[in-house]
C-alpha positions in Angstrom: 59.4 -11.9 67.1 57.3 -15.0 67.6 55.7 -14.7 64.2 59.2 -14.4 62.6 60.3 -17.5 64.4 57.1 -19.3 63.3 57.8 -18.2 59.7 61.3 -19.5 59.8 60.1 -22.8 61.3 57.5 -23.2 58.6 60.0 -22.4 55.8 62.4 -25.0 57.3 59.6 -27.5 57.5 58.5 -26.9 54.0 62.1 -27.4 52.7 62.5 -30.6 54.7 59.3 -31.9 53.3 60.4 -31.1 49.8 57.9 -28.3 49.1 59.7 -25.7 47.1 59.7 -21.9 47.5 57.7 -21.6 44.2 54.9 -23.7 45.6 54.8 -21.7 48.8 54.6 -18.4 46.8 51.9 -19.9 44.6 49.9 -21.0 47.6 50.2 -17.5 49.1 49.1 -16.0 45.8 46.1 -18.3 45.6 45.2 -17.5 49.2 45.4 -13.8 48.5 43.1 -14.1 45.5 40.6 -16.1 47.5 40.7 -13.5 50.3 40.0 -10.8 47.7 37.1 -12.7 46.3 35.5 -13.4 49.6 36.1 -10.0 51.2 35.3 -7.7 48.2 32.8 -9.7 46.1 31.0 -12.4 48.0 30.3 -10.6 51.4 28.7 -7.5 49.8 26.6 -9.8 47.5 25.4 -11.8 50.5 24.6 -8.6 52.4 22.5 -7.3 49.4 20.7 -10.6 49.1 20.0 -10.6 52.8 18.6 -7.1 52.7 16.5 -7.9 49.6 15.1 -11.0 51.2 14.2 -9.1 54.4 12.5 -6.4 52.4 10.6 -9.0 50.4 9.5 -10.8 53.6 8.3 -7.6 55.2 6.3 -6.5 52.1 4.8 -9.9 51.6 
């Protein structure tokens, strides 16, 4: 219930500030794409790089 009230408050604030619904939806879309990039592409790449560097450090 609290999250619903917070959502309504944020929507009211955005409309008062002149930020339209299209900009809000666009922002949420960009945020979702960034989450997809970080969660599914960057974190496994960093884990593989860390494992490779640890393997290189132990073999050297």
